[in-house]
N, C-alpha and C positions, 0 to 999 in steps of 0.2 A: 301394311301400309296401303291404304285405298287412295287411288288417284281419281280425280274428277274427270268428266268427259272432256273439259277444256284442256286438261293436261294430257289426256290420252290421245286426242286427235292429232296434235303436232308430232307427238312421238311416233304414232303409226304412219303418218305421212313421211316422216324422215326415214323410217325403216323401209317403207315401200319404194320410195323414190331415191333413196340415198345410194343404192347400188349403181344406178345409172350416172349419178354425179361423180362417183369415184372410179368408174370403169376406165381401164387403160386401153389405148389403141392396140389392136392385135399386131403381133410381130410377124412380119411376112418372111424375113430371112432367118429367123431363129435368134437365139441369144449368142452373141459373138464369144463371150467369155466361156460359156459352156461348150461351144463348138471347138474352141481352141484347146480346152482341157481334154475333151474327148479325143481330138486329133493327136495330142501329145501323149495320151495315155495317163495323164495325171488325174483324171476324174476318179480313178480308183484310190488315189491318195486322199481326195476329198471324202469319198465314201468311207474309207477306213477311219479318218479322223472323226467323222460324224458318228460312226458306229462305236468308236472308243468312248466318245462323250456320252452316248446313250448307255453304254455298258457301265460306265462310271456312275452315272446318275442312278441306275437300277441297283448297283451294289450299295451305294450310299443309302438309298431308301430302304433296302432290305435290312442293312445294319441298324438304321435308325428305328425301324419297326421292331426289331428284336430288343433294342435297348429300351424302347418305350414299353414293350411287353414286360420286361423284367421290372421296370419301375412300377408298373401297374400292379404286378404281383406283390411287390414289396409294400405298396400302399395298402393293398387288400389285407396283407398279413398284419400290418400295423393296426388297421381298423379292427381286425379280429382280436388282437391283443388288448386294445383299448376297451372293447366291449366286454372282454373276459375279465379285465382287472377289477371292476367294481364287484363282480360276483365273488371273486376270490377273496377280496378284502372283507366282504360281508360274511362269507363263510368262516374266515379266520377269526373274526371278532366274536361270532356266536359260538 
């Protein structure tokens, strides 16, 4: 997809100037919620939950990859059988 210069110029300006439009004011005192969680020692609960979610996602993706690999092997096997079938029938007839 090729974009003309008239389309590229506004997009480039938006990308270059957009970060200043969306910038937030710096926090001088820190984030109150994070400070409270750190003070109570509950930040480790948050870290554990995030770690558990990431581990779950990784396990899911690994299992999905294995299942897809098995399906790919099965499809490759079926393709081999389909390509072999006409030769077998041709040899059986002659």
